[in-house]
N, C-alpha and C positions, 0 to 999 in steps of 0.2 A: 241377157239382154247380148248380141250384139256390136262391136265397135261399129262403126261407121265415122268417117271424117268428116267435119263441122261444114266443107261444102260441097260435097259428094249431092250427085240430083241422081236419083236413082228415077227412069224414067216413069217409070210402075208407080212411083211416088206423088210425083207429079197431078196434079190438074189439071193440065193443057202437056199432055205428054212433047209436043211438038215443041214447044217452047224451054225445054232441055239446055239444044244445044247454044240458043242463045244464051240461056245462064249461065251457061259454061262460060264460053267463051267469049262474048260481051260484056254482059251487066257484072259478074260477077268480082273478073279483071279489074273495070269499069271504077266499080263502089268500091272498092277494095283500096285499088291508087287513090282517087280522087279524097276519100275518107285520111288516109297516111297521110298525101300532101297538105290537105288540111292541120291535122296536128301538126306535125310535123312546122310547119308555114305560120300557124298563129305562136308557138311554143318560141323560131325568130322572131318575131314582128315583140313579141312583147321581153323575149331577150336583150334586142338590142341597143335599144336603149342602156339597161343596166352595163350592158360591155359596152359600153361608152364612159360611163360615170361607173368602172369596177366600185367605186368606195363605198357610192351614195347609201347602199341596203347593209352597210355594215350593222345602225343601230335593231334594224328588220333582222337580221339576223340573227343577232345578239339575244333579239327578245325571244325567237326560238328555238334557245340556248345552244345556237352554234358558238364556238370560242376558240383562238379567237376573228371576230368579228371582218379583222381587216381579210386576215385569207380565206375566208368562206362568201364572202359576196363576193368575188370574181370568180373563186373559183362553180357556184349556183349560176352562177352568170354565163357562165362559159358551157357547163351541161345544160344552158335554155339553148340557148344558139348552136352551138356542135349538134345537141344530140336534136334540136330540130333541124335542122340542113339533112340527121344522116337517116333519122324517119322520113323525111320526104321524099331522100330517093331510094329509099331502102335498103340502106346499106347497113351493116353491122346491127341491125333495126334490132335486133331484141336487148342486146345490154343498152343500146340508146336506151329504149324506151323504160327498159328494167328502172334507168338511173334517172330519167327525167318522170315516169310514172312512183318513185321513190320521192323526188321532188314534190314532182306536183301534191302527193297525198299528206306532205306535213302543211304543203300551204294550202287544202283544203283544210285539212287540223286546225291551223291558225286560224282561217277565216272562223268557224263553230263555236273556237273558246273565248274565240277575243272582238265581242260584234259589237258596232258602232255604236256610239254612244243614242240616249236618245234629244240630245238637241242639239246641233250646229251650233246654232247664235246665244249668247245670252239674251236676258231680257233686257239691256240696254239695245239689244239688236233687234230683238222683234219688237222694241218700240219702234226705232228706228224703220225696218221697213212696216209696221203697220202706219208708219206719219205719209207715205207716202215719198217723193221725188223725184229725181231723174236718174238716181240711180238704180233704182233698180227696174225689171220688166214687168209687165201684166202675171206672165208667167213664173217670172223667181216670188214675186212679194205670194203669188198662192200657194208656190212651194216651200216657203220659208217665217208664212206669220203662224205657224206651231212649232217656231224655235228650227225647223229644221228634221224633223221629228219623220215624216214618213219619207224624205226625201232618201234619209241617212239610212230607212229602213228597205228601200228599194233597192238604195245600196248596196247592202251586206247580201240583200237575197241574189241578187246579181250575182257579187261576188262569190256568196256558194254556189250556186245553179251553174258558175262558167266553171270554177275549179275542178264542184263534180264529176262534170262532161268530158272536160282537156283529162284531167288523170285518169276515167275508165276508159278514154280513146289512147292514152299512150298503154293502159295495163293493156289491152282490147292488141295493142302489137306486142310487147313483149312477150304474151299466151303465145300469139303464132304465127308470129314471122312479120316478113314485106311485104306476101302474097305474090300473087301472079306476076305483075312488071316494076319487079324490084332488080335495085341493081346485085343486093345477093341473090337473087335466082338467077341474074344472068351474068356473074363476074367468078359464081363457086359452084353455080350448076344447082345448087338445092338451099333448103334456109340455114341460117345461120342460127 
C-alpha cells in the first residue's frame, strides 16, 4: 500500500470531485485551526486559576506521585497555560502538545483510578435534605436524596470524558503539528 498523507484529497477519491478545492483550501485549514484554538484555549482556561494560585494543587500532584508538590504544582500550571497558548497559536506546537498530552493523560489516569465516592452526604445530610426547608431547591433535593450518588457518578463520567477528549486532542497535535494556519508554518515555513 502506498503512503498517502493524512490530509491529501485526491479528486478521484472524492464522491464529489468538485469539492476537492473547497476541502483543501477552506474546510481542512478552518477545521484544524478551530480545533487547535479550542484545545489550546481550554488548556489556558483550565490552567489560569491554577497559575494564579500556584500552590493550590500541591496535595493533588503529590497524590499523583509528583514530589515535591510545591515544585510540580506551579510547573504543571505553567505547562497548562503556556502550552495552551502555544497550541492555540500554533507555535512550537508538537513539543507543547506532547507536554500537555502527557499531563492530560496522567489526569485521565487519575480520574479512572480514583473515582468519586458513592455518597456526597452522610445519613444526617440525607435526612436534612428529605426534611425540606428553604436551603435546598427542588432540583437540589432531587439530586441529593440518594446521598448524591447519582450526581457524583455524573460528575465522574464528565471528568473522564472531558479528560479523554482533551488528551486525544493534545496528542493529535503532537502527532500532526499545528497545521495550515499556524505560526510554525508562517515563521519557520515548515512544521515544527
